[in-house]
N, C-alpha and C positions, 0 to 999 in steps of 0.2 A: 018274572022270577029270576033270582040271581043264583047262578051255579058257580061254586068255588072249587078249585082243584088243589089238593095238598101235595107239595113236592116231596120226593123220597130223599133220604140222607145223602145217597150217592149223587143225585142230581143237584142237591144243594152244594155238595163239595165241588162238583165239577163247575157249577155255576159260579161258585166263589172263586175258583181258580181263574175262570175267564174274566172275572171282574178285577183281578189284580193287573199289575202293569205287565206289559209283554215280556220283559226280562225275567220277572219272577215266575211267570207262567211257563216259560221255557224250562226253567230249573225244575219246577214241580213235575212236569211231564217227563223230563229226563230221569229223575229219581224213580218214577213209577216204572219206566221201561227197563231201567238197570236192575231193579229188584226182581222183575220178572225173569230177566236173563240169568241172574245169579241163582234163582230158584232152580232153573234148568240145569246148571252146572253142578249142583249138589248131588247129582246122581252118581253113585259109586261106580257105575259102569262107564262113566265118561272118562276120556283120557286125562282130563284135568284132575280127576280124583286120584291119579297116581302121584308119586313123590320122586322127583329126579334126584339121583345121587349127586353129592358134591364132587365136581370134576376138578382134578388137579393134574399138573404136569410134574414129573419127578426126574431127578438125575441121581447118579450113583456117586457115593463117596469114593475117591480114588487115591491111591498111593502112587505118586508120580513125581518126576522132577519139575520144578517150577523156576521161572525166570523173573528177574526184576531189573529194571534199568534205573540207575542212580546217577545224578549229576552233581559233581563237586566242582568247586571253583577256588581261585586264588591267583596269586601273582607269580610269574615266572622268575626263577632265580638260577644262578649258575651252580653247576655241580661242584666245580673247583673254584674256591675263593681263597685268596692268599693275602694276608696282611704282612707288609714288610716292616721290620723293626731293625734298629741299629743296636749292635752289641757293644760298640765303642762310642764314647762321648766325643764330640768334636764339632767344628763348624762346617756347615755344608758349603762345598766349593762348586759342586755340579749337581743340578737337578733338572735335566733337560726335557722330561716328558710331563705331559698334562693329562687331565681326564679325557678319555676318548681316544688316546693314542694307542695304536697297536705296536707291540714290541715282540722281538724274537727272544728265544731262550739264550741267555748269556749276555744280553744287552746291558750295558752299564746304566743303572737307573739313578744311583746316588753315589756321590763321591764326597768323603769327609776329609778335612785337613789332616794329613798324616806325617808331617815333617818331623814331629817329635818321635813318633813311632819308628820312623826310618832310622833315626839316631840310635834308638834303643836296639834295633835290629843289628846295626853296625857294631855296637858295644858287645852284644851277645855273640856275634860272629868272631870278634877278636878274642873274647874270653874262651870260646871253644877252640880256636886255633892254638892259643897259648897252652891250654890244658892238654892238647894233643902232643905238643912239643915236650912238655914236662913229663908226660907218661913215657914217651920214647926215650928220653934221657935217663930216667930212673931204671927202665928196663935194661939199658946198656950197662949200668953200674952194678946191676944185680949179680952177674957172673964174677965180678971182681970183688964181691963181698963188701963193696962200698955202700950199697943200698940194700935194704932189707925187703922181705916179702910184704911186710906191712906198708912200707912206703909205696911200693908198686900198687898195692890194692887201693891206697888212699888216692894216688894220682889217677887211677882208673875211674874211681868214683867221681872225682872232680871233673873229669872229661865227660862223663855221662850227664852230670848236672849242667855242664856248659852246653852240651848238645840239646838237652831238653829246654833250656832257657832260650836258646836261639829259635827253636821251633815255636815256642810260646810267643815270642815277639813277632816272628813272621806271621803267625796266625792272626794276631791282633792287627798287623798291618794289612793283611788281606781283607779283614772284615771292615776296613774303612771304605772299601769299594763294594757296593751292594748291586748285584746283577739280577736280571730277570730269571726266576726259577722255571718259567714255562713260556711257551708262546701264548701271549694273552693280551688283554685289554686293560689299560689303566682306568680305574673307576674312581679313585680318590687320590688327591694330592694335598697333604696337610701342612706342608712347610714350603719355604722359599729359600733360594740360595742366600747364604749369609747368616741364616738362623743357626743358633747354637743349640745342639741337641744333647740332652742327657741320655744316659743309657736306657734302652728299651722304650724308645719313642716310636710311635706309629707314624710312618712317613708316607707310605703308599698302600693302596689296595689294588690288587690285580686279579682278574678272573679269566677263565677259559671260555670264550663265547661260543665255542663249537659244541658245548654240552649244556643244555638247559633242562630244567625239571620244574615240575609243579608239586609242591607239598600241600596236600589237601586234607581236610578233616572229614571223617566218615563216621556215622553213628556206630556205636559199639556192637549193635546187633547184626550189622552187615560186615564187620571186619573179618569174621571167620570165613565168609564166602569169597573173599578176595584171594586170588592166587598170584604168586610171583610169576613174572613174565607174561601176565595176562594182557592181551591187546586192549587198547583204549582209544576212543575217538576224541581228539582234542581240538578245540576252536579257540582262536585268539581274537578278542574283540577288535583290536586295532587292525587286524587283517581281514575282517569281514566274517562271513559264515562258512568259509572254506574249511573242511575238516582236514586234520593232519594226523598222521599215524604216531602213536605213542604206546608205551607199555609200562606196566607196574614193575618197578625195580626193587622196591623195598617196602615192607610193612612193619611199622614200628611196634615193638612188643608190649608197650604200655598204653593204658587208656587214661585220659584226663579225668580225674575224679570230679571236677566241677562241671564239665560239659558232657561227660560220658561219650566222648568221641576219641577215635584213634587217628593216627596219621599214616597216610600212604604217600609214597613218592612215585611220581609218574614222569618218565623220561621221554623227551621228544627225540624221535629218531627217523630221519635226520632233522636238524634244526632248520626250519624253513627260512627263506629269505625275508628279511624284514622283522623277524622275531628278535626281541630284545629283553634283557633283564628288567623286571618291574611291570611288564605288560599283563593286563588282566586276562585270564583264560578260564575256560570251562572244559571239563572232561566228562564224558559220558561213559560209564562203566557198566557192563552187563554182569549181573550176579546170577549164579545158578545154584540152586539147592536141590540135592538129589534125595529121592525116597522120602517125600513129605506127604502126609495124609492131609488132603486139602479139600475144601468145598468153596463154591462161589460166594462172594460177599453178599450178593443180593438174596441169598436163601436164608440169611440169619435175621432173626427177630430179637427184640430186646424187651426185658422187663426189669423191675428193680432187683429181682433175684439173679439176673444175669442174662447171658446170650443163650438162645435156644433155636432149634429147628424142629420141623415136623417130619418125623420118620414114618414111612408107610410100611406097616407090617400086616401079616395075614393072621386072622384068628383061627380057632379050631374049625370053624365052618368054611374056611377059605375066603372070607370076606376081607377086603382091604380096609384097614383101620389106620387113622392118623394118630400117631403117638408123639406127644410133646417131649422133647429131649433137651435138657440143659447140658451144656458141654463147656470145656475150657478151651479158650482160643490161644493160639500161638502167634507167630509172626504173620504179617500180611504181605503177600507178594502180588502187588497190583490188584487185580480183580479176584484173587484167590486168598483164602485165609487158612492157616494151618490149624488142624484139630489135634488137641493133646489128650482128650479123654472122651469116653462115652460112645463114640462112633467108631466104626470099623470099616475097612474096605468092602465095597459091595452094598452097603446100606443105601436104601432108596430114601431120598429126602425130597420134600416138596420144593419145587422151584417156581411154580406159578399156581395161583388159586388159594391164596392165604385168606381172602376176605370171607369172614364167617366161619373159618375153620377153627375147630376146637379139639382138645384132647379126647380121644376115644370116638370121634365121629367117623362113620363109614364114608369112604370115598371111592370114586371111580377114577382110574388112571387114564388120562387121555392117551389115545392110540391103542389101548387094549380092548378086548372084547367087552369087558365090564363097563367101559365108559359110556355105552349106549343103552345099558339096561335101565328099566324103570322099577322102582320098588313098589309093587302092586299091593293094595290093601288086601287083607285076608278075606277070602270068600269071593274075590273078583273072578269073573269067568275067564277061562283061557281064551286067547284069540283063536278064531276059526281059521 
């Protein structure tokens, strides 16, 4: 007699699972165990049945002074720069100094041929002396009624004209000798001895090497923060990274319309050894803005509508709620940004915990008592 046994569906399933490859068998068994575990977690009394509040860190919006460091660059130039021109035409007879020569105040730099002018001076002197004699003679004849008051006045006028002409010729003669107006350094020599100069020819350039400055461009938004006599740290590339003391001596009143930059003048004080006109230099200037409403840059989020932050407020039930606030930005000072609208001092804004945060969502502020609370489902038993 043959006895047959019919397999149950569960045995068939289990048997089928065993007949699969080992890898697939492991997956099937894992799913079965996982489903059993999840079934246990669905209990409302389980800790996993609670909902953890969205935790955030906040900072306060502050009204405070802010600082910013700006670096400007350019080439050194002399504060005092003089171009020497001749006022009389003539041939150069002396031109003793060249570029790089140091000269003292009053040193003869240019001598023009003045022989003709010397003759004109002599003629003017003789005319002046003759006019003085004529006036004296007419005055002696006046009491004797031989000369009239009119003749005396005319002779006096002639003498005045002669005196003026002599001074004029002497001045022309003096201007054929051009002397150094300052203690300085010759930077340009444009002619040579023997050259014939027309009037108003540029002959020499001379500078005062004891005063050097940097004229640098600065963005228009920072110009109002620069103050006269403000100390500056200046470095000259040719002299390495050694810092030198300097100060702002002038702020130009106009802004370049094409670049939207203004000019500030920075004076080296004193001029270091080795510094020279034309050297490239960099100046670091500290800018301070007082009483600015600012927030850290990293707290700001952006959408097509503009910049926004999450402000944490309390609702009527005392719960902390995240509120999305669009605001107008001002100037940026390093890691801080100026706030122009919508926020006020003391507002709490989210500094960490943006991920998953949305407008109107309840949050827990890290470090406060509410940060550890769990939002329990309704009807859950109180802990014993």
